[in-house]
N, C-alpha and C positions, 0 to 999 in steps of 0.2 A: 433667193433671199426669203420666201414664204417660209422655209424651215426656220432660217434664222430668227423671223419672226415669231414664230410659234414657239420656240424654245424660250424668248425673252418673256414671252405672254406665261409660259408656266414658270419661269423664274421668278416672275413677280408674284404670282398666285401660291408658289412654296412661299417666299420671303414673307407673303401677308399671313399666310397661316402660321408661321415662325413666330412672327410679330404677336398675335394674338394668344401662343401659347406660353408666353412668359420667356422664359432661359433661353440666351440665344448665343450663349458664350462657346466659341469654337467651332459655330456651325456655320459653312458655308452653302447657301442655298443654291449657286450655279453649279457649284463643285459636287452637290449632292445629286442635283439632276441631271449633271453630264454622265455622271456613274450608273444612274438609272436607267436613262433613255436606253444604254446598249444592252442591256441584261433582257433575259426571257423572263415575261412575264405570265403565269397561268391565268390570271385573269383577263389576259388578250389573248386567250386561244394559243399560249407558249409563244407568243410573236414579242418581239423588241418594240418598246414605244417608239422608238426612232423610226422604224418602218409603219406604224399605225399612223403616223404624223404625215407620212406621204400621201395618206388618202384622203378624199374630200371632207370627211366628218373627223378626221384623226385629230385634232385639236380637241373638239369638243370630247370626245371619246378620252383623252388624255385627261383633261379637267375633270372629268366626272370621276375618273377612276381615282385622283389626288384628292379630290374631295370627300371621298368615302373613306378614306385611311383616316 
């Protein structure tokens, strides 16, 4: 259940970033995040965010990466 909670937390973060940016037309934060969690990310040492979330500090690492975007 913790992984689902982490994904929900990240979805809220992405939605908040989107709310601040303005136009949300046609953008679904959950769909975008779901796609991004399974792709290899160079900034994570070519690991997938979904794998990083399984680590003890994974949520903080993922949040930090998103906030730098």
